C-alpha positions in Angstrom: 82.5 88.4 66.6 85.4 86.3 67.8 88.0 84.4 65.9 91.7 84.4 64.8 91.4 87.4 62.6 89.0 89.6 64.6 90.1 93.2 64.6 91.0 94.7 68.0 91.5 91.4 69.7 94.7 90.7 71.6 96.1 89.0 74.7 98.6 90.1 77.2 100.7 88.5 79.9 100.9 90.1 83.3 103.5 89.5 86.0 103.1 91.4 89.2 103.5 91.3 93.0 100.7 92.4 95.3 102.4 94.0 98.3 99.1 94.2 100.2 98.4 90.5 100.3 99.1 87.4 102.3 102.5 86.5 100.9 104.4 89.8 100.8 104.7 92.8 103.0 106.2 96.3 102.8 106.3 99.5 104.7 105.2 102.8 103.3 106.8 106.0 104.4 104.6 108.5 106.3 105.3 111.1 103.6 103.1 109.2 101.0 99.8 110.5 102.4 98.6 114.1 102.5 95.4 115.7 103.9 94.7 119.3 103.3 98.4 119.9 102.4 99.8 118.2 105.5 101.5 115.0 106.3 101.6 113.1 109.6 102.5 115.3 112.5 101.5 118.5 110.6 104.5 118.6 108.3 103.8 120.5 105.0 103.6 118.6 101.8 106.2 121.1 100.5 108.8 118.9 102.4 108.5 116.4 99.6 110.4 117.5 96.5 111.9 116.0 93.4 115.0 115.0 95.4 112.9 113.2 98.0 111.2 113.7 101.3 112.9 116.0 103.8 110.6 114.7 106.6 109.0 111.3 107.3 111.0 109.4 104.6 111.3 105.6 104.8 115.1 106.0 105.0 114.7 106.7 108.7 114.2 103.0 109.3 116.7 101.7 106.7 118.6 99.8 109.4 115.5 98.1 110.6 113.1 98.3 113.5 113.9 96.7 116.8 111.3 96.3 119.5 110.6 94.0 122.4 108.9 90.8 121.6 105.9 89.4 123.4 
């Protein structure tokens, strides 16, 4: 049953940005992924605490990345 007074019917607005798309990009830190309790290069997941990542944090590239162009 549909109509103005149907119980349980509602509408929502959604505003979002898809970072994995064609218009935006971003960089994830290597500390975001774990496999068998380890991060990239074998660092323990215990390196990530409530205060942040002690290893492989994105702050390591906060000033940008410079490389040779082609």
